[in-house]
C-alpha positions in Angstrom: -0.6 -0.3 -0.2 1.7 3.4 -0.9 1.5 5.5 2.0 0.0 9.3 1.8 2.6 11.1 0.6 3.9 9.1 -2.2 0.1 9.0 -2.7 0.5 12.8 -2.3 3.5 13.2 -4.9 2.1 10.8 -7.5 -1.1 12.6 -7.5 1.5 16.1 -7.6 3.0 14.3 -10.6 -0.1 13.4 -12.5 -1.7 16.6 -12.1 1.9 18.7 -13.1 1.8 16.0 -16.3 -1.2 17.1 -17.7 -0.3 21.5 -17.4 3.1 19.7 -19.0 1.6 17.6 -22.0 -1.7 20.6 -23.0 -0.7 23.8 -24.4 -2.2 25.5 -21.3 1.3 27.1 -20.8 3.2 30.1 -22.4 7.1 31.4 -21.7 6.8 33.2 -19.0 3.4 33.2 -17.8 2.1 33.6 -13.7 0.7 30.8 -12.3 -0.9 31.0 -9.7 -1.2 27.8 -7.0 -3.4 28.1 -3.6 -3.2 25.6 -1.6 -4.3 24.0 1.3 -1.9 21.4 2.5 -4.8 20.7 5.7 -7.9 19.9 2.9 -4.6 17.3 1.6 -4.3 16.2 4.2 -8.1 15.4 5.0 -8.6 17.6 7.4 -11.1 21.1 7.5 -9.2 24.5 5.9 -6.5 26.2 8.2 -6.4 24.0 11.6 -3.6 20.7 10.5 -0.9 22.5 8.3 1.8 20.4 6.9 5.6 21.9 6.0 6.1 18.0 4.7 3.0 18.4 2.2 3.6 21.4 0.8 7.5 20.6 0.1 5.7 17.8 -2.1 3.5 20.1 -4.1 6.8 23.1 -4.0 9.2 20.5 -5.7 6.6 19.3 -7.8 5.3 23.1 -8.9 9.3 24.0 -9.5 9.4 20.4 -12.6 6.3 21.9 -13.9 8.7 25.9 -14.1 11.9 23.6 -14.7 9.4 22.3 -18.0 7.3 25.5 -19.7 9.4 27.8 -18.0 6.4 29.9 -15.2 7.0 32.0 -13.4 5.1 30.5 -9.7 3.5 32.9 -7.1 1.8 30.9 -4.4 -1.4 32.3 -3.1 -1.1 33.7 0.7 -3.7 32.8 3.2 -6.9 34.8 4.4 -5.3 35.5 7.0 -2.5 38.4 4.4 -6.1 38.9 2.9 -4.6 36.5 -0.2 -1.4 38.1 -0.3 1.4 36.4 -3.1 4.9 35.3 -2.7 6.7 35.4 -5.7 10.8 35.1 -6.9 11.9 39.0 -7.3 13.0 39.0 -10.8 8.7 38.0 -11.4 7.7 41.2 -9.3 10.7 43.9 -11.3 9.5 41.5 -14.9 5.4 42.3 -14.5 6.2 45.7 -12.1 4.9 44.5 -9.1 4.3 46.3 -5.5 5.9 44.6 -3.1 4.8 45.1 0.5 6.0 43.9 3.8 5.5 41.1 4.9 7.0 37.2 5.6 4.3 34.5 5.7 4.7 31.9 8.3 2.5 29.1 8.6 -0.6 30.8 11.0 -0.2 33.5 8.5 -0.5 32.9 5.5 -0.5 29.2 5.5 2.2 26.0 4.9 2.6 26.8 1.4 3.0 30.3 1.2 5.0 30.2 4.4 7.0 27.1 2.6 7.5 28.6 -0.9 9.2 32.3 1.1 11.6 30.1 2.7 12.8 27.9 -0.6 12.8 30.7 -3.4 15.8 32.5 -4.3 14.5 35.9 -3.5 11.4 36.2 -1.8 8.7 38.8 -2.1 5.1 39.3 -1.5 2.6 41.3 -3.0 -1.0 42.1 -3.0 -2.2 40.5 -6.1 -1.7 39.2 -9.6 -3.6 38.9 -12.8 -1.8 35.1 -13.3 -2.5 33.0 -16.6 -3.2 30.8 -15.6 -3.0 28.3 -12.1 -4.7 25.8 -9.7 -6.5 25.6 -6.7 -6.1 23.3 -4.6 -8.6 22.6 -1.2 -10.7 24.7 -2.4 -8.6 28.1 -0.9 -10.4 30.9 -3.9 -7.9 31.6 -6.2 -10.5 33.1 -9.2 -9.3 36.6 -7.7 -5.4 36.1 -8.9 -6.2 35.2 -13.0 -7.2 37.5 -15.5 -10.4 37.8 -17.3 -11.4 35.8 -18.9 -11.0 32.1 -16.7 -11.2 29.1 -18.7 -11.9 25.9 -16.2 -10.0 22.7 -16.7 -11.0 19.5 -16.4 -8.2 17.5 -15.8 -8.2 13.4 -15.0 -6.3 14.2 -12.1 -9.0 15.3 -9.4 -7.2 15.5 -6.3 -4.1 15.9 -4.4 -4.5 13.7 -1.6 -7.9 14.3 -0.1 -8.0 18.0 -1.3 -9.7 18.7 -4.6 -8.3 20.4 -7.9 -9.5 22.8 -9.5 -7.6 24.5 -13.0 -7.9 27.1 -14.5 -6.3 29.0 -17.3 -7.2 32.9 -19.2 -8.3 33.9 -22.5 -8.7 37.3 -23.8 -12.1 38.9 -23.7 -14.2 38.2 -27.0 -15.6 41.9 -27.6 -17.6 43.8 -30.5 -20.6 41.2 -30.5 -22.4 39.9 -33.6 -20.4 41.6 -36.2 -17.1 40.6 -35.1 -15.0 38.5 -35.9 -12.2 36.4 -33.5 -10.2 35.0 -36.8 -6.9 36.2 -37.2 -6.9 34.9 -40.2 -9.6 37.3 -41.8 -7.5 40.3 -40.3 -6.7 41.4 -43.8 -10.4 40.7 -45.3 -11.6 44.1 -47.1 -14.7 46.1 -44.6 -17.0 46.9 -45.6 
């Protein structure tokens, strides 16, 4: 029988494989993760955070980062108003504003705390508009995604005991009934 940590690792490997094999991410995209390690462990959100579980998830996402060349962003819990941990180079590339706080498990959550402790040059920002993301344990990342969020239906629906929801974004469709969204028609004459 597979032990719990091995199961979480296998689940994360399956989720990362789905992100890698699909064409949802582009080089330089912001990828936001919201995660309740308590939910992964089968407990209520905010009650049983685990740095060990956070380590497994973080390491799996580092593989995603290497394969897809995306910027990882980790959402803090509600006690830090869902602020986000990222590398300073990401903050600079996206012209974001840093805030002064250091996430800890009791205020920020285990996942964000682990990310902060294990990044090269971590900073915290209040908000982003990410290109894609994943929510493990129903932590509500929607506020961190660009408009328009498109839900993704992955085969791997759980990490440990926590439900996984994933989304990518697309540009807004504007212009109404007469508009065309086919870029091959861009050179046709105007009527």
